[in-house]
N, C-alpha and C positions, 0 to 999 in steps of 0.2 A: 375809407377815412371817416373818423367820427365827426359828425357835423352838428350835434346837439349843443345848445348853449353851455358854456363852461360853468361848472359848479365847484363847490369846495371838495366834493367827493372826487372830481376829476383831478384837482390839484394835488390831492394827498394820496391818490391811488398809485402814483408812479413818480419816480425821479423825472424831472423835466430835462431831457438830454438837449444839449446845445452843440450839435455837431458841426464840423467843417463841411465844406461843399467841394466835391471832387471835380476837377477840370482836366481836360486834355492839354497837350502842349500848346495848342492854338487858343486856349482859354475857353473853348466850348465845353458844355456840360458833359461830364463822363457819367453817363447813366448807369453803366454796369457797376462801377465802383461805388456810386452813391447807393445803389440798390443793395450792394453787398454790406455796406455799413448799416443801412436800415435793418436788414435781416439780422445782423449781429445784435443790434439794440433790441429788437423785438424778441429774438431768441433768448436774450438775457432777462426778459420780463418787462422791458421799458414800453410804456404805452403813450408817453407824451414826448414829442420831439419839436424843439423850437429852432428855427433857422433865423439867426440874427448876426451878431458880431463875428462869431467864430466862422460862420458861413460867408463872411464878407458881403453881406447884403448891402452894406454901405455903398459898395462900388459896382453892384450888379447893374447891368444896363437895363433901362426901361424896356427896350425892345424884346428882351428875353423873359421879362417878368411873368407874363401870363402863361407862357409855355412852361416855365420853371415850376410855377404853382400847379399847373395841370399834371406835370410829371410827378411831383411829390405826392399829390392826392391819390394818384393811381398806383403808387409804389408801396404804400403802407397797408396794413391790415384794416379790416372794417371797424375795429375798436381802437385804433391808434389815432390820437389827436395830434394834428400837425399845426404848428403855429408859425406862420410867416411873419416877416417884419416889413415895415414901411419906413420911409424917410431916410435919414433924420431931418432933412430940410423940408420946409413946408411945401414947396413946389412939387418935389418928387413924391412926397406922401400923398398929396391930393390927386396926383395922376394914378398912383398905385391904388388909392381908395376906390377908384372906378372898377379896377380888376377884382378887388376884394368884394365889393358890393354885388358883382355879377356872379360870384363864385359861391360854393357851398361852405367855404371856410367860416367858422363861427366868430372869429375875431382875428386881429392882427396886432402886433406889438410895434409901438412907435419907438424907433431907435433913439437913444439920447443924443441931444445936441451938445457940442462942446463950445461952439462959438458960431455966430452971435445969437444970444437969446436973452429973454427976461422971464421971470416967474409968470407974470401975467400973459406974456406972449406965448409961452408954452401952453398955458391953460386955454387960451383962445384957439391955439392950434389943435389941441385935443378935441375941443368942441366942434370945430369945423371938420376934423377928420372923422369923428364918430357920426356926425350928420351925413357926411358924404358916403361913408360905408353903410350906414343904416345898421350899424352894429357897435357894440362896446369895444373898447381898445384895451390892450395891456400897456400899462405905463411902466417905463424902465427908468428907475432912479439909480444913477451910477455915481452920484456924488451928493454929499449931504446938503449942499447949497443949491441943488438943482431946482427943487420945488419946495415951497414952504409946506409944512404938514397941513395947515389949514386949507391951502390951495388943493392939495390932494384930496382932503376930506370933502371939499365942495364938489369936486368932480365926481367923487363916489356918490355923494348925495343926489347928484343930478342923474345918476344911472348911466354914466359914461364909461365906467371902469370894470373890465372883466377880471383883472388881476393886476397886481403890482409886483414887478421884479425888483427887489431891493438889493443893490450891489455896491453900496458905498463901503470902501475898504477902510477899516479902522486898525490902528496898531494893536489894540486889544478888542476883539469883538464884544467882549462883555461890557466894555465901556463905550457906549454909543449914544450920546445925548440926542442925536437926531432920531434914531429909531425908537428911543424911549418916548419921545414926544409923538412920533407917528402912530405908535400902537395905542395911544390914548384917544386919538381922534378918528382912526380908520379901523374898520372891522378886520380883525386879524385873519378871518377866513379868506380875505383877498390877498394877503401878504405872503410872498414866497421869497425865501432866501436865494439870492442870485449870484453867489460867488463860489459855488462848488462845495467840496467836502470840508474844506478847512474850517469855516465858521458854522457849518450846518448844525452841529450839536448845540452850540450856544444859541443860535438863532431859534431853533425849535424848542429847546428846553427852557431857556431863560426869557425869551421874548414871545413865545407862543406862535411863531410863524407856521404856516400850514404845510409847506413842503420846501424842496430845494431844487435848484437847477445844477447841472454838472456838465463839464466838458470831458473830464476824465472817465465818465461813464461810457464814453465812446470806445475806450480801450477795454474797460472792465465793467460791463453792465451788471453782472450778477452781484458783485460785492456792493455796488452802489445801491442797488435795490434792497439788499440785505441791511445796509445801513439805515435806509428809510424805514424798513420794517421794525428794526430794533428801536429806533427813535419813537415810533408810534406806540410801541410796547413799553416805553420809558426804561429800557434796558441800557442805560447810558454807559456803563463800564464795558459791556460787550460792543457797543457802538464805537467806543474809542479804539478798541482793538481793530475793528474793521476799517475805520477811518485812517488808521496809521499806514495802511497799505498804499493809500493815495497820496500821502504827503511828499514822497520823493518826486513824483511827477509834478505835483503842485508847486514844489520848490523850484523846479526847472521852469515852469510857466511863469512864476512870479519873478524869477531871477533873469529871465531872458525876454519873454513876451508871451502872454497867455494865449493869444490867437495863433501866433506862428508856431509855438511849441506844440499845441494841440494838433494843428493841421499836419505837421510832419510826424508827430508821435503815432497817429493812426496808421500812417504808412510804415514807419520804422518798426512798429509792433507786429506788423504782418496782418492787420485787420483788413485794410483796403488801401489801394494806391490813390492817394488824394491828388497827386500831380502837382503842378505849380500853383502858386497863390495868385489870385487875380490882383493886378495893380490897383491901388498903390502900395500893396504889401509884397514882401518877398519871403521865400522860405529860409530855413536855417542855414547858417554858415557851417562849413565842415566841422569845425571844433565844437559848435553847438550840437550838431547832429551826433557827434561822438559821445557827448554827454547825455543826450536824451535817449538814444537808442537802447542801451542796456536797461535803463529805468522803465521804458515803455514795454519792452519785452518781458521784463520781470513782472510787471503789473498784469499783463495779459496772462502769463503763465499761472500766476497766483489765482487768477479768476477762472481758470479751467480751460483757457484757449478760446478759439473762435466759437461763437454761440449760434451762428446762423445755420 
């Protein structure tokens, strides 16, 4: 596992995959299936893997946290960056910070709170978390009213932010008043688009963000890496052609549930058996599976099949 401090070069060298986490019927970790997915991502060129919402780290028990992080660190290649998550609540994050501090992980992402929180409260939490870890944190902005741009800028100025995952969904990503303000006060080198392939072109071309995260990359890593390469070369028309392959699965995710669809899509495509979802989530209903399965299989086939 890559353990050096995160740089701009790290953020732009690879799509940041955000995979689900495979579990057995009793909800224990399915190491073989998780390893198979990791090998698929790495075989497709992915070097950055983030375990957060799609992996349901929200509900992962504290008792398994240290062992889970050890497993992930041991399962990837020497040049693969693994990004675990903490929180979202303060108490859980501070307990997990002890594990991160004692580990070789260079950073961790604070999962976004939905309730209860305040702007100043989140900022204080980030300060306590980074002090406890002895490392910078990745800040996850999932809604435009989550943190004021000036609050984010202050945390960056204090040297507490390794990166910012920006994932506020807009009806039209080109019209984003919050992001327009954020890029004025925060170094764009730290900003990563966090909503997959759909807004990736706009975010990198129009707002100057450094890279992007993806869930669908877990089905089709080669194409997602190709999209990133084309964006870096400013070949936007070609990038649009590649991006179009991902929209059917992204439509399923947006229409049903981003986390639940991705979890089962990896299984239905034939990449790896993700098993059941850890409560408080559940897998897809039969009708939903019937909708997602052909889309997931078509995306994997268009990508050239299993890459591991």
